[in-house]
N, C-alpha and C positions, 0 to 999 in steps of 0.2 A: 469494951467493943473484944468479943469472940472474932479472932482473926481465923480464916478459913487456908487451912492446907493442903492443896491439892493431894500432894506425897503420900496424908494419912486419909485424904478420903478414898482415893484410891489404890490402896495395897497395893494388891496382883500387878495393876499397870505399871508399879514404879521397883519393883519385885520381881525378880526370877530367882530360878533355881543354875546349878553351874550343871545340871544335863537337858537339853532339849524337852520341854513342855507344849502343848497342844492348848493355844492360849485362846479366848475368842474377846476380840476386844472392840468398847461399846462405842458410840457416836460420839465421839467429843470438836473441842473448836480451841483455832489456835489463831496467835499473834507468829506470821510467815515470813520469811524473806527467801527470794530464790537467788542461787547463782553457780557458779561452778570452776574448777581446781582443786590446787593442791589445799585442803588445811593447815598447813601452814604457813601458808599465802599475806599478805596483808590486808586482800582484798576479802578471803575468811572471816579475818579477824575484825575487818569495819564493820562486814555485816553484821557479826556479833554485839559489837557496840549500838550498830543502829536497834536493831530485836533487842536487845535489857534495855536500852535508852527508854522509848518506843512502850516494852511491858513497865515499866516504874514508871510511866508520866503516868498507865493506865490505872497501878496500885495506887499512887494517892493522891488522881482522882475522885477513885472509891471510897478511900481511906476519906474524907473530907465529906463520905456522903455515911459513913459507918457503914461501910462493906471491906475490909481489908480482908487482903489475901496478902501470904506467902507467893511471891512471884516460883514459877516451877522451875524444874529443871530444863538444862537446852534439853533438845535431841534434833534428830538429822535422819531425813530421807538421801538417801545417796542412787542416783542410773547413771548408765550411759546409753548410748550409745549401738544399740545392739543391730541393727545393723550395718554399721565399721565392725564391730567386733564379733563377728558369729558363733555362736556354737559354743558357745564358753558354759561351764557350769557354772552356780556359784559360790563354789571356792576356787575356780579358774580367775573368773572373775580381777578377784580381790588382787590376784598378782601380773597378769598378761595387762591392765587396759592402766594406762599409767592414768598420776593422778591426777594432770591436767586437763584428763582429759571425764572426769567425771561431773557429771552435773551434781546440784544438793539442793534442797527446802529443809531451812534450816526454822525451828519449831521451837513453844514458845506454851506450854498448855493455856487456856483461860477457863474463870470459872464460868457456869452455864451460864449466868447473868450479865457479861458482860456481853457487846453485842457488834454488830458491825460500826455502828454507827459513832459509837465511843470510841478503837480502833482509830476511826476518820479523825475524833478530835484529838488525839494523844499525839495520832501524827502531827498534825498541824502547829500544837505548842511544840512539838519537839524541832518542829522546822523554825519555827519563831522564834525562841527561846536561848534554843543549844547548837541555832545556825548550823543541824546536822541535817543539809542535804539528802546527804542518804535514805535517812527517811522514810521518803516519799516511795519506795521500793517496798515497803512492809506493809502486808497485808493480812486482813480478816482471812483466818482460812479453814473449813470444817472439813471435817474427815470420818470416813467409817469403815476402818479397816476386815473387821470381821475375824473370822479367825482365821489365826499366822502360827509359825513355832518361835516360839521365845526360847535364849540360853542368857544366863550372864558371861560375857568375856572377861575372862581377868586375866591381863596380863598382856604387852606390849602389843600396839596396831603389828606389829610383823609377825607376830605370833594367831592372827585374826583367822588366817584363814582353816587352822583344829575346832574353831569354836565351827566358823561357818560349813567343815565338812560333816559336826555332827549332827547340827539343825540339817543336813541334806537327806544323812541317812535318811533320820524321821519321815522330810516331805518324800522322799522318793514309796520306802516304805509304806502308806497311804497313801500315795498317787495322786496329791495332791498339786495341781494349777497352783501358779503361780499369776494374786489379786493383787497386788500393787510391788510398790518400792521398799527395795530394802530399808532398815526403820533400826535409828540408831537412839539408846536413850544415856543423856553422858552423867555419869552419878557426878561427874565434877566438870572443871572445865578440861575439855580434851584434848587441849593444844599443850594441858600443862599434866595431865593425870595418863593412867594407863589403864581405868576399868570403866567398864558401856556394857548395859545392855546389846542388845540386838538381838 
């Protein structure tokens, strides 16, 4: 049985250059959970656990059907109340908006053959077998981002504004309008590593 690896199937999605580039992101479907607050806090970690536990429940269910796949990288969308924090550029917002005020949607990309009903079954399984009630916040989520500016950020989160400013230069030079939330793909656990795509 061949195991599907989305990082290999969608190489351009999971890889980026250290300089900003304009890319077109195809529509995709995800496992998702929403939250708010500092990613170093307990709630964030609990949401990550609920998301991954559900993702593995889906994986094992499909493995029994001989449709095994590798659970994809963790991703996150980030945003804040722009009416409360007005007039900030993308770079400024990462420095001036407290971490406690950031909202997020954590994501794990799913194979095309996984549907909303499969996600609901997995959530029920996780709650029943693992007693992980937080899994009820997990949902099936579809997203179509289209044209975006992407960069590989290397280094700690404290210097992420440098990468954001590089992206902002490209955005302004092309007169691009905002079409969604700031989106990151974590190459490893974001609580333990420094490198991610932005």
